[in-house]
N, C-alpha and C positions, 0 to 999 in steps of 0.2 A: 428488534432495538433498532437499527439504523434505518428499516420500511417508516416506523413509527414517528422518529427526528425529522424523516424526509416529508412526510404529511404533514406536520406542524408547520416546516418552514413550508412549505408550498398553500398553507390557509390564506384567508384575507392580509391576516396582520404578520405572519410570520412566527407567530408566539405559541403558547400551551399554557394552559392555566397550571395551579400548582397541585391541583389534584390532579390534573392527567401527567404531571412531571413524578409525583410520587408514584404514581401504578406504574408510570415507566421503569422508574429504579427501581420499584421493589420485585417489577415482574421479570427484572436481571441484576438479580443482588449480587448475584457471584461475581460478574462482569462489573458492577454499579463499586461493588466493596474492592476489588482488585485494583479499581481505578483511583481511587479518592485515596489508597493508602502506598498508590506511586509502585505497585506489584506488576505494574506491566511495561516496567523500564526496563530496557536491554543493561544487566549493572555492569559488565563490562566491554561497552560498545566499541572501543578501540580492539579489543578480541575477534569480538566479532565483524568489525569491519574486515579484518586481516583472515577471517576465515572463508567469508563474503568473495574478496579478491581471489584467493587461492581456487576456489570452486572456479569462478570465471575465469582465473589462467588454464586451468586445468582440461574445462570444455570449448574453450576458444575455437579449438580448429576441428572442433565434429562438424562434418558437416551430412550427418544421417538428415534424414528429413525431406519435406519441403517445404518453397514458400507458401503463406497464407494466402495463395490466389481470390480464394473468395471474398477477401476484406482490401476491395482496392487501393487504398492506400500502401497497403503492404505490400502487394503483388508488386508494385513500383520502386521496391526500397532494396537498394544493394545489399547480397546475400552476404556479403564478405564483411559488412558494421556489425559491428559486437557489442553489448551495451548492459548496463544492470544499472537500476535504479533500486533500491528499499528505502523506505519511510517507516521509521515506527512509532507504534500506537500516540508514544509521546514525542514523537515527530523528532526525532533525530532521522537525518537521514543522509548517505552515502550515494554515490555514480560515479560510474568507472564506464570508460570506452567509447565509441565514437556516436555518442548522444544527442551532439549540437551541429553534423551533417543535416542536411538537407538532398532533398531531390534535383 
């Protein structure tokens, strides 16, 4: 689905025909149906937010693993910085930690 939408966006005028759109939806009927019926929403977002915060707090002190030095920008990041960001399919967002800090 994402690949076909990206292809349409990258074509000359960034559009797709009605037939292409119909095919795209029918090829992804389950996802399309859920999206159109508002079934992709996190129903109790506040509870979800609290659960994410609890996991975030629980694992914050974990120092296992290594910095991803194969990604140059990540190799420069202070390993003591900790953040999380979530965006649901319907646009509900949450973020926490030191995500605004820069090197």
